[in-house]
C-alpha positions as CSV (number, residue, x, y, z in Angstrom):
1,M,-27.0,-107.5,-45.2
2,P,-27.8,-105.6,-42.1
3,K,-31.1,-106.0,-40.5
4,K,-33.5,-103.2,-41.1
5,F,-35.8,-101.8,-38.4
6,R,-39.2,-100.9,-39.5
7,G,-40.0,-98.8,-36.5
8,E,-38.3,-95.6,-35.1
9,N,-35.4,-96.1,-32.7
10,S,-36.4,-94.9,-29.2
11,K,-32.9,-93.6,-28.4
12,V,-32.8,-91.5,-31.5
13,A,-36.2,-90.2,-30.8
14,A,-35.3,-89.3,-27.2
15,A,-32.1,-87.6,-28.5
16,N,-34.1,-85.6,-31.0
17,D,-36.6,-84.6,-28.4
18,R,-33.8,-83.3,-26.1
19,K,-32.2,-81.5,-29.0
20,A,-35.5,-79.9,-29.9
21,A,-36.2,-78.9,-26.3
22,A,-32.7,-77.4,-26.0
23,Q,-33.2,-75.5,-29.2
24,A,-36.6,-74.3,-28.1
25,E,-35.2,-73.1,-24.8
26,K,-32.4,-71.4,-26.6
27,D,-34.8,-69.7,-28.9
28,N,-37.0,-68.6,-26.0
29,K,-34.0,-67.1,-24.2
30,K,-32.9,-65.2,-27.3
31,R,-36.4,-63.9,-27.8
32,A,-36.7,-62.8,-24.2
33,E,-33.3,-61.0,-24.4
34,K,-34.4,-59.3,-27.6
35,E,-37.7,-58.2,-26.1
36,K,-35.9,-56.9,-23.0
37,K,-33.4,-55.0,-25.1
38,E,-36.2,-53.5,-27.2
39,A,-38.1,-52.5,-24.0
40,M,-35.0,-50.8,-22.7
41,E,-34.5,-49.0,-26.0
42,W,-38.0,-47.8,-25.9
43,A,-37.7,-46.6,-22.3
44,D,-34.4,-44.8,-23.1
45,G,-36.0,-43.1,-26.1
46,A,-38.9,-42.0,-24.1
47,K,-36.6,-40.6,-21.4
48,K,-34.5,-38.7,-23.9
49,G,-37.7,-37.4,-25.5
50,G,-39.0,-36.2,-22.1
51,K,-35.7,-34.4,-21.4
52,K,-35.7,-32.7,-24.7
53,E,-39.3,-31.6,-24.2
54,A,-38.5,-30.2,-20.8
55,E,-35.6,-28.2,-22.2
56,E,-37.8,-26.8,-25.0
57,A,-40.4,-25.9,-22.4
58,K,-37.8,-24.0,-20.3
59,K,-36.5,-22.2,-23.4
60,A,-40.0,-21.1,-24.3
61,E,-40.6,-19.9,-20.8
62,R,-37.4,-17.8,-20.8
63,L,-38.3,-16.3,-24.2
64,A,-41.8,-15.4,-22.9
65,K,-40.2,-13.7,-19.8
66,K,-37.9,-11.7,-22.0
67,K,-40.8,-10.6,-24.2
68,E,-42.8,-9.6,-21.1
69,A,-39.9,-7.5,-19.7
70,A,-39.3,-5.8,-23.0
71,A,-43.0,-4.9,-23.2
72,L,-43.0,-3.5,-19.7
73,L,-39.9,-1.4,-20.4
74,A,-41.4,0.0,-23.6
75,A,-44.6,0.9,-21.7
76,E,-42.6,2.6,-19.0
77,E,-40.6,4.6,-21.5
78,K,-43.8,5.6,-23.2
79,D,-45.3,6.9,-20.0
80,L,-42.1,8.9,-19.1
81,A,-42.1,10.5,-22.6
82,K,-45.7,11.6,-22.0
83,S,-45.0,13.0,-18.5
84,K,-41.9,15.0,-19.3
85,P,-43.6,17.9,-21.2
86,I,-46.2,18.1,-18.5
87,A,-43.6,18.4,-15.8
88,K,-41.8,21.0,-17.7
89,S,-44.8,23.1,-18.3
90,Q,-45.9,22.8,-14.7
91,S,-42.5,23.9,-13.3
92,L,-43.1,27.6,-12.6
93,K,-40.4,29.8,-11.1
94,P,-41.4,31.5,-7.8
95,A,-42.3,35.1,-8.3
96,V,-39.8,37.6,-6.9
97,G,-41.3,40.7,-5.4
98,A,-40.0,44.2,-5.9
99,A,-38.8,44.5,-2.3
100,Q,-36.8,41.3,-2.5
101,K,-35.2,42.5,-5.7
102,T,-34.2,45.8,-4.0
103,A,-32.7,44.0,-1.1
104,Q,-30.7,41.7,-3.3
105,K,-29.4,44.7,-5.2
106,K,-28.3,46.5,-2.0
107,T,-26.6,43.3,-0.8
108,A,-24.7,43.0,-4.0
109,Q,-23.6,46.6,-3.8
110,I,-22.4,46.2,-0.2
111,E,-20.4,43.0,-1.1
112,S,-18.8,44.8,-4.1
113,F,-17.8,47.7,-1.9
114,Q,-16.3,45.4,0.7
115,A,-14.4,43.4,-1.8
116,A,-13.0,46.6,-3.4
117,N,-11.8,48.0,-0.1
118,R,-10.6,44.8,1.5
119,P,-6.9,45.0,2.4
120,P,-4.7,42.6,0.5
121,V,-4.0,39.3,2.3
122,A,-0.3,38.7,2.7
123,S,1.1,35.5,1.3
124,Y,4.2,33.7,2.5
125,A,6.3,30.7,1.3
126,A,8.6,28.3,3.2
127,R,11.6,26.8,1.4
128,N,12.7,24.4,4.2
129,I,11.6,23.0,7.5
130,N,13.1,26.0,9.5
131,D,11.2,28.4,7.3
132,A,8.0,26.4,7.9
133,L,8.5,26.6,11.7
134,D,9.2,30.3,11.5
135,L,6.1,30.8,9.4
136,L,4.1,28.8,11.9
137,S,5.3,31.0,14.7
138,I,4.1,34.1,12.8
139,V,0.7,32.6,12.4
140,N,0.2,31.3,15.9
141,T,1.9,34.2,17.9
142,P,0.2,37.6,18.1
143,D,2.3,40.6,17.2
144,V,3.7,42.5,20.2
145,T,3.1,46.3,19.8
146,P,6.2,48.3,20.9
147,T,5.6,50.8,23.6
148,D,7.6,53.7,24.9
149,P,10.6,52.1,26.7
150,T,10.6,55.0,29.3
151,A,6.9,54.9,30.1
152,A,7.0,51.9,32.4
153,D,10.2,53.1,34.1
154,S,8.8,56.4,35.3
155,D,7.7,56.4,39.0
156,L,6.7,60.1,39.1
157,D,3.2,61.4,38.5
158,D,2.3,64.8,36.9
159,S,3.0,66.6,40.1
160,G,6.5,65.1,40.5
161,E,5.4,62.8,43.4
162,S,6.6,59.2,43.5
163,T,3.9,56.7,42.6
164,G,5.9,53.7,43.8
165,T,5.2,51.9,40.5
166,R,8.6,51.9,39.0
167,A,9.0,48.9,36.7
168,R,11.8,46.5,37.5
169,P,13.9,44.7,34.9
170,V,12.0,41.8,33.4
171,A,13.0,38.4,34.9
172,T,14.6,35.9,32.5
173,A,11.9,33.3,33.2
174,A,9.2,35.8,32.1
175,T,11.1,37.0,29.0
176,P,9.1,36.5,25.8
177,K,10.4,33.9,23.3
178,L,11.5,34.7,19.8
179,T,11.8,32.4,16.8
180,A,15.3,31.8,15.4
181,G,16.0,29.2,12.8
182,G,12.7,27.4,13.4
183,R,13.3,27.2,17.2
184,Q,11.6,29.1,20.0
185,V,14.5,30.8,21.9
186,E,14.4,33.2,24.8
187,I,15.7,36.7,24.4
188,E,19.4,36.7,25.3
189,R,20.3,39.1,28.1
190,H,24.0,38.1,28.7
191,P,25.4,36.8,25.3
192,E,29.0,37.2,26.6
193,R,28.3,34.4,29.2
194,R,27.6,31.8,26.5
195,H,30.1,33.0,23.9
196,K,33.1,30.9,25.1
197,A,31.2,27.7,25.4
198,A,29.3,28.2,22.2
199,L,32.6,28.9,20.3
200,A,34.2,25.7,21.8
201,A,31.3,23.6,20.7
202,Y,31.3,25.2,17.2
203,E,35.1,24.6,16.8
204,E,34.8,21.0,18.0
205,R,32.2,20.3,15.3
206,E,33.5,22.4,12.4
207,L,37.3,22.0,12.7
208,P,37.4,18.4,11.5
209,R,35.3,19.3,8.5
210,L,37.6,22.2,7.6
211,K,40.7,19.9,7.9
212,E,39.1,17.5,5.5
213,E,38.2,20.2,3.0
214,N,41.6,22.1,3.3
215,K,44.2,19.4,3.7
216,G,47.1,21.7,2.7
217,L,46.5,24.4,5.4
218,R,48.1,24.7,8.8
219,L,46.2,24.7,12.0
220,N,46.4,28.4,12.6
221,Q,45.1,29.0,9.0
222,L,42.2,26.7,9.6
223,K,41.3,28.5,12.9
224,Q,41.4,31.8,11.1
225,I,38.8,30.5,8.6
226,L,36.7,29.0,11.4
227,W,36.8,32.4,13.3
228,K,35.5,34.2,10.2
229,N,32.7,31.7,9.8
230,W,31.9,32.0,13.5
231,Q,31.5,35.8,13.2
232,K,28.6,35.2,10.7
233,S,27.2,32.0,12.3
234,P,23.7,32.1,13.8
235,E,25.0,30.0,16.7
236,N,27.1,33.0,17.8
237,P,25.2,34.5,20.8
238,F,26.1,38.0,19.6
239,N,24.3,37.3,16.3
240,Q,21.1,36.2,18.1
241,A,18.4,38.5,19.5
242,H,19.7,39.9,22.8
243,L,18.9,42.7,25.2
244,A,20.6,44.5,28.0
245,Y,20.2,42.8,31.4
246,N,18.0,45.6,32.7
247,A,15.9,46.2,29.5
248,S,12.4,47.5,30.1
249,Q,9.2,45.9,28.9
250,G,9.0,48.4,26.0
251,E,12.5,47.4,24.8
252,V,11.5,43.7,25.0
253,A,8.4,44.4,23.0
254,A,10.3,46.4,20.4
255,L,12.8,43.6,19.9
256,A,10.1,41.0,19.5
257,H,8.2,43.2,17.0
258,D,11.4,43.8,15.1
259,Q,12.2,40.1,14.9
260,R,8.7,39.3,13.7
261,S,9.0,42.0,11.0
262,R,12.3,40.5,9.8
263,L,10.7,37.0,9.5
264,E,7.7,38.4,7.7
265,S,9.9,40.3,5.2
266,R,12.0,37.2,4.6
267,L,9.2,34.8,4.0
268,R,6.7,37.1,2.3
269,T,6.1,36.5,-1.5
270,D,4.0,39.4,-2.5
């Protein structure tokens, strides 16, 4: 039979002590961690609670401001409603005296008479750019009043004596300009001088077009058509405004006035 020990084994006791110490340390560590966790949870809860309280405070502040603004607006509208009838009752029209009424009546009568006797205003219309330029020349250029063509040519006074004031033919450089096809052109004094060159330029430009449009015609037939068109063309110097080389000032003025009248008649709409 094994031998029995009456007393406790020292090694076992030491082992038990170490085990108990390790367990106690482990328990203390768990307890410390638990306390730390609880403390953190409490702190987090307090923080969340503070944030929520701050949001509620801001919300209450905004609501209070809205109520205050609404109250101010209501008070202002109430004051305006009270002041409107007073302003209306206090707005008195200035008194108009008898003399002022009489003056106003006379002024109205004068204006009515002037409107009834005012000459009608001519109205014009332009259908293209050339018409617009012609119309502009009518507006910007004063009308030339025709005079007696022979008045400026006379160099005799009432007694038959020479006055030495016989008018000379108007120089080309001083010749007034007329409007033709939207262009300002000088009055032609020698249309025959330009006729040949103008016809050649017209033929050079128009003959190819006529050949293209009338491919079955001979050259002499095309030139006959071109000549007929040339007779009516505004490029023909004889179809443009022209005067005799020794025309007087009165004849120049008469031609300018006639050309202006033709433009007005063509562009007028009333």
